[in-house]
N, C-alpha and C positions, 0 to 999 in steps of 0.2 A: 263723559261721567270723569271729575277731577276728583281722586281721591289718594292720600299715600300710600303708597304700597306696603304691605305686610311684610313684618318682618322675616314672616318662614311660611313660602308657601304649600300650602297645600294642596290635599286631589279631596275633592269633594264631589260627591254622588249625589245627586237630587234626583228625587222618583215624585214624578204626578201623575195626578190621572190622566191627564190632558196638554197637548201641545202649548205653552206657554203661548202660542201663536197663532194669530193676532190676537195683540192685547187690546180687547173690547173688553172683558170682564174684569172685576176686581179681583181673583183669583190671580189671573192671568198676567194680572198687571205686577203682583205683588210678586210672584214667582220669576216674572221678567225681568223686573228690577234687581230684585234677588241675583239673580244668573248675571246681569250687567255687572253692579255690582262687586261680586268676589270674582268675576275674571280683570275688573280693572282695579282689583288691591291682588291681581298676579298669582292668584288661586288656579287649578285646572279642574275644572268644573265637569262633570259627565253628565249627560241627560239621562234619565230612562222615566219614558213613557208610554203609556198608551195611545194607539195608532187608531183613532173614528174613522180615517179615511177621508179626513180633511184634506184637499191639495194647498200645499204650501207652494207658496210665493218665491220666486227664485231670490227678492229680498227679505222674505223672512229664511230661505235656508243660510241667503249669504250672514245674516244678524246671526242665527244660532251656530254657523263655524268659525265666525269672530270670537265667540263667546264661549265655546263648549269644546273642550276638545274633543269630546266624543258623545255624538247621541244616536240612540240606541230607542229605536219604537216597534214598539209589540201591535201584532193586531187586533184587535179589536170592533168586530163588527157587528151588526145589525142582532146576529145568531147571538153572540157571547154577550150582546147587551141585555137582548129580551131574557134569557136561560137568566142571567144574572137579579135581572126583576124579580121573576117568579119567585127566583130561591130566597128573594130577603124579603117579600113579601109574604112568604108561607112562612120563616123564621121569626117575622117579625119584627124586621130591622129597617130603617128608613132607606128612604128613596135609592142615592145616590148612596149607602153603602152594599145595599144589591150590585 
């Protein structure tokens, strides 16, 4: 990506509901391209995301290492997802919110 460097480098935290790779869904593409853009401008990007147990390929891990200063994945297994789903349904929230 060819963009002009930012006049001042910032430390930017991105909190996302899942890892942005592989970029197969529109929301993953949006976050992935945002990370690449901010990194190309010279900003330090820290990514915090839920880990649903999907294994990253070595190429994907390399991409994250090149574009993010830190990547922190928080475990979010099936039990956590089901608990959130039930909790959201009980409270009348949309499924993705739960």
